[in-house]
Residue, then its C-alpha position, 0 to 999 in steps of 0.5 A: x207744508x213743512x210747518x204743517x208736518x211740524x204741528x202735527x208731528x207734536x200733537x203727534x208726540x203729545x197724545x203718546x207721551x200722554x197716554x205713556x203718561x196715562x199708563x205709568x200713573x195707572x201702574x203707581x196708582x194701582x201699585x199704591x192701592x195693593x201696597x196700602x190695602x195688604x201691609x196698612x190694611x187701608x185704602x184710598x177713597x178715590x184710588x179706585x175711580x182714578x184708575x179706572x179713569x186711566x185705564x178708559x183714557x189709556x186703552x182708548x188712546x193705545x187704539x189710536x196708536x195701534x191704529x198710527x203703528x200698524x199694529x193691529x190685527x190684520x190677516x196677511x196670510x190670506x190676502x198674500x194669495x190674492x194680486x197687488x192691485x186687489x191688496x191696493x185697494x182691500x187698503x183703501x177699504x180698510x183706510x175708509x173703513x177705520x174712519x168711518x169707526x174713528x168717526x162714531x168715536x167722535x160723534x158718539x164720543x162726542x155725545x157721551x161726554x156732553x150727555x155726562x157733564x152734568x153728572x160726577x164722579x162720586x170719590x174725585x168728584x171730578x164730572x163724568x163727562x171726564x172719562x168719556x173725553x177719551x171717545x172724540x180724542x180718540x176718533x180725532x186721531x183715528x181719524x186723522x191717521x186714517x187719512x194718512x194711511x189711504x194717502x200712503x202715508x207711513x206713520x209708523x213712528x217706531x219702525x226699528x223696535x223688535x216685536x218679543x223678546 
């Protein structure tokens, strides 16, 4: 059991690092694009395409991290009016709904990825499926997190981070 936990934490850490790397690369590419356009009146032909690709990957993977960290939208002021037993049942329903959403991303994302394998992106010549591959990967992570939430296992890894400034 300890080995499985270590493997899952490793996969989760790689997932989070990849998400952060895509954000850093996104910032770097956009900054480079703006600087070269304003200062040199020149834009790299691939910069817009890479920006959109990185944005898609970052956005989808950040969704999964949001579910992992419990930072998705919730209306606690309303649910706190109900008894704890009702809220526990509601939490199970939310976990099941989250799993269904993750499963939807896996199925539809896989279909999109397979559908776009034959076309290529014009600037980078990468397969268009690279853009859509973020969907099933995110769906798998969301399904995993929702199962853990359903079993009342806390998946939050950044509990000591303060909100705001």
